N, C-alpha and C positions, 0 to 999 in steps of 0.2 A: 370434890375436885382435887386432883393431885397437883402439887407444885412441881414446876419444872417438867411438865408433861405437854405433849402436843398431839393434836388430831389433825391429820392432813388428808384432804380429799383431792384427787387429781382428775381433771376433766379433759376431754379431747383425746388426742392421739397418743400413740406409744412414745413419741418423742417427748411429749409433756410428762409422761410417766417417768422417763429417765431423769428429767429435771427435778421432779418431785422426790424421787428416791435419793438424788444427790443432795437436795436440801435436808432431807431426813438424816442422812449420814452426818452432815455438818452439825445438826442439832444434837444428835446422839453423842457425837464426840465431845460436845460441850456439856454433857450431863443430862440432857433432856431424854425423856422416855416416851416412846410412841404408845398411844392408847387407841382402842377401837371405837370408843364412844365419845362424842363431842362433849357430853355433859361432864366427863371425867377429866377433861384437858384444861390446862391453864392457858394454852395457846392454840388457837384455831387458825388453820391455813387452808385457803382454797386456791389451788393452782388452776387458773381459769383458762378457757379456750375462747379465742376471739375471731376464729376463722370466718364463720358465716353467721347470719342473723340467728338461726336456731341455736347455735352453740353459745352465742352471747346471751341469749335469753335463759338458757340452762344455767350458765354461770351466775347470772344475776339472781335467779331463783334460789340456787344453793346458798349464796351469800346472804340473801334475805332471810332464809330459814334459820341459818346460824345466828344472824344478828338478832332476830326476834326472840331466840331462846337463850341469848347470851346472858350469863350470870355475872354479878359483880366480881371484878377481879380477872375475868377472862379477857383476852386480847384477840381480836379478829384481824387477820391479815389477808388481803387480796393480792395474789401473786400471778405471774404468768402473762399470757398473750393479751388478754382483754385489758389488763391493767396497763400494759405497755402502750396500747394505742387509744384506749377509750377511758382514760382516767375520769374525765368530766362526766361521762355517761354513768360510771359507777358511783360517783359522788352524788349525782342527781337521783339515782335509782335505789341506792341502799344506804340507810342510816346505820351508824354504829361501826363502820370500818375504822380500825385504829391505825393500820399501816398498809402502805401500798409498795409493792416491789415488782418491777417489770421483768420480763423474761430474759432481757439482755444482761441483767445483773443478779440472777438467781443466787450466785455464789456469795452475795452480801447478806444473806438471810440473817446470820448471827448478829451482824452489825445493826440491822434494823431492829431485831428483837431487843438487843441491849439498850438501844436508844428509847424504845417504847417503855421498857421497865424503868428507865431513868426518869421519864416524864410521861406516865401512863395517860394523863388527861389531854395530851397534845398529839393529834394525828400526825403521822410521819409519811412523807412522800419520797420514797427512795427510787427516783426515776431520773437518774442523771442522763445527760445528752450523749449517750454511748452510741456510736455509729453502727456497731455490730455487737453480737453476743460476745461477752468477755472470754478471754483465753485463760485467765487465771483460775483454774479449776480446783485449786487447793488440794491436789492429790486425791480427789474423789474418783472412784471407779465410775465411769459414765455409762452405767448400765442399769437396767431394771430386770431383776430376776423374777420369773413367774414359773414356779415348779422347776422342771428340768430345762426350761428355755430361758434365754436372756436376750433382751434387746440391748445392743451396744451402739451408742451414738458415735459416728465417725466424723460428722461435720454438723454445722448449724447455719441457719440463714440460707438465702437463695439469691442468685444473680440473674435468674431467668426473667424475661419480660412479660410473662403471661398476663393478659389484660384483665382477667377476672379475679386475679389472686392478690390477697392482701399480705401474704407472708413476708415479702421483702420490706413492706412498710412496718411490719411488726418486729421482724428479726434482724433486718439489715441484710447485707450481701453475704455470700458464702464465706464461712470461716472453717477451714479444715483443721482437725486436730493433728498434732504431730504423729507420724506413723508409729514411732516407738511407743508413744503413750497408748495408742490403740492396741498394739501388740502386747504391751504389759497388762492392760486391762483384760485382754483375751486370755492370757496365761493365768491370771487370778481367777477368772471364771472357770477355766479348765480345772484348776485345783479345787474349786468349790463343787465340782461334779456336774457342771452344766453339759447337757447333751446336744442342745440346739442353740447356736449362736446366730442371732438375727441382726444383720448390719442395717442401720437406719440413718437417715439424714433427710433433709428436705429433698435432696437430689443426690443419691449415692454415686451416680456416674459422674458427678462434678467434683468428686473428692480429689483434692490435691491441685486443682486449677490455680488456687491462690498461693500454693507452695512452689509453683513452677514445674509441676509434674505433668507429664503427658501420659494418658492412660493410667491415671492415679489409682483408680479402683482395682484394676488388674494388678498393678504393682503392689498395692496393699495386700491383696489376696496371696500373691506369690511370696511375699515376705512373711505373712502371718501364719499361713497354713502349716509350714514345717514346725512352727513353735507350739502348735496346739493339736498334736496328733491324736489326743484322746477325746477331742470333740468331734463326734462323727458327722454332725449336720451343721452346715453353714448356709444360711439363707440370705438372699439379697432382696431388699424392698426398695421401692421408690426410685426406679431408674427413669431416665429422661429420653424421649425419642430422639434419635440422631446420635446418641452417645453410647450406644451399645456397640462396642468396637469388636473387630476381629480378635484382638488380644483377649478381651473379656470373654468372648464366646469360647476361645481356646482354653482359657483358664477354667471355665465352668465345665466344659466337656471332658477335660483331661483329669480333673480332680475327683477323687472318690468322696471328698468331704462336702464340696459345694453341691447343694441340691439343684436338681434340674427344674428350677422354678424361677420365674421372673415376674415381678410386678412392674408393669410399664404403663403408667397412666397416659393414654392417648388423647382423651377428652373429646375427640370427634373424628370423623373420617372424611368429611367433605373439605376440600382445600379452601374454599371460600370462607367457611365457618372458622377453620383453623387460622386463616389469615386475620380474621376479625378478632380472634382470641390471642393473636400474637404468639401462636404456637408453631412448631415445625409443621409445614404443610406439604412436604414431599411424601406423598403416599407411596410412591415407588420404593422409597427407602424402607418404609414399613413392611411392604410385601416382601422385598428382597431380604431384609434382616430376619424376619420371622421364618422365611424359607431356609436361610442359612442356619438359624438356630435349631430348627426342627430336623434339619439334615444331620447336624452335629449331635443332637440330643433328641432322638425320636420320641422319647417319653416326656418331653418338655411340657410342663404345666405353665400356662400364661394367665396372669390376672391383669385386667385393665380397668380403667375408670372412664366414664363418659358423662358429659354435661348435656342435658336436653333443655330446649327453650332458651338457648343463648340468643341475645338480640340479633335479629335478622335471620334466624334459622327458618328457612322455608320448608314446606312439605317435601319438596324435592331433596333438600339437603338432609332432612331427617331420614328420608327413605334411603339415601345413599349410606347413611350410618347403619341402618338395619341390614342392608345388603352386604355391607362390609362384615358385619357380625356373622351373617349366614356363611360367608365365604371363609373367614379365618377360623371360626369356631373356637372361641376362647373357653378356657376351663372355668374361669370365674370372672364376673363383671360386677362392678359397683357402678351405680348411676345416681345422679342427683339433678334436680331441677336447678336452673341458673339462679344464683343468689346475688342480687344487686349489692355492690359494695362501694360506698362512698370513698373517694380517694384513689381508687384503682383507675387504670387507663381505659377501662370499659365504661366508666361513669358517664361520659358524653353520649354513649349509645342508649342510655336509659334502661328501662325494663319493659319493653313494649309487648312482649308475648303474654297473653292472659294466663293466669294460674291454671285455669281449666285445661288449656291446651298443653301446658307443661306437664300436668299430671297425667293427661291422656297419653302423651308421648312416653312418659316414664313407664306407664303401665304396659304399653305395647312393647317397649324395649325389654322390660324384665320378663314378660311372658315369653318373648322369643328366646331370651337367654335361658330360661328355665328348661325349655325343650333341648337346647344345645348342651347345657350342663348335664341333664339326664342322659343324653346320648353319649357324652364323653365318659360319664361314670359307668354306664352299661358296658362300655368297651373293656372295662377292667374285670368284669365277672370271669372267674376261673383263673385269673392271674394272681401272683403273689406280690405283696407290698410289705415294706418295713413300716411299722407303726410305733410311734412314741406314745406310750400309755400315760394318760393324764388324770384318769379317775376310774374307780371301779366300785361295784356293789350290786346286790341283787342278781348275782350270777353273770353279769356282763362287765366289760371294760370299755372305756371310751378313750380314743386317742386321735392322732393325726398322722397322715402320711406325708411324704415330701411334697405332695400336691396341694397341701393346705397350710396356710399361715395361720397363726393363732388369732382367734376372735373374728376374723373377717371371712374365712373360707369354711369348708365343710369338716366333718368328723368321720372317723371310722369306728363303728360299733362292733365289738368283738365278743364272741361267746367266751365264757370263763372269766374269772376274776384274776387279773394279772398284776404283777407288782407295778405300782405307779413309778414313773421315771425310767422304766426299761423300754428298750427298743426291740420289738419282737416281729418275727415273720408271720404274716397273716394271708390266708387265701380268701380272696373276695368272693362272696357268695350271692350278694344282692346289691342293688343300686337304687338310691333315691335321688331326688332332684339335686340335693347338695351333699348328701352323705353316702357312705358305703357301709355294708355289713360284711362280716367275714368270720372265719374260724382260725384259731391259732394253729400254725403248722408245728407239730411236735417234732 
């Protein structure tokens, strides 16, 4: 075991990964060294996810494993979303946690570590009553770099009233980062050679609402893009229905840097279900906006997310969702069975739909989408795409096109071994359900 070393594992979404990398930077500034094996670290940190039941169980399992193998002198810290909201659950479920720090005060990781070293036998709970995620970011670049791509956090927290979601309970309301701080971070990432900048927040389209900005995301893009001309790809994730504005569509369609890709989690398509979810239920807006976007960007790739088995979802409501998917033909769909969350405004509705029905609906939905995704992919055969190469070996390379966000969408498999991190033209020769195959255009 090395002194002043840390092992940090990050669970959950890319937004969590950004927080993990930010904590790592603070530790490294203070002289700590990151190690790849828990057994070699003096400090063990798990940045937990607490969004739904399965994520909580995974976080507890990882903490238990590290606790069971913990050596004398090692310190174990539970950080992040699960710690913020479910401290008592963690205390009951895992023995041997030395320190707790919530997601709203990730920037205090050094203070917690120093207090633990001062009195190692006394567990510390660094969970102050902070109403929102802290703004004092200590000059850390709020990004997570993965190969030639980087996730850049532009805001934290959420003010939307979605009945099923615990994020506002965990994070607090929306807190936008100052625009100049984001631009500065983007310039640093450009200097580091990043080729794809991925803007993330709980709701990117709500950026700037707390700063008094109207159309804040579009303003941010208009301000930032001229400062990062050497980043060829800028991708937007997690946009909210009803807030994809004309100005944002214009910014996306007129820029050569902004990818024609949008992740817009709709959650359902039946107005009654959406009302019970406390989500925007104006489906006319959805149809009209998608039509506007596809007219402005004919090659637009759209990802969305749906929940099946929400309390009260009838067979007819579910069929409306399937018909909506058949009509719109999304490129990528993520779907999840409803997860009952104590404390959310959906709690009084209970969890009345049996798990067997949820799983059957999930299967039907994903089978339908597989056919749609395959058809959308087949339409690209014979056409050319720019591909960001992420790996190579055995005579092939693997990468992604503008149509695919990291980790959640498909890949492009290219003949020949091509330099990792390069963006190359590829002619599509074949289509699978989620992936494309092609050859390098010389």
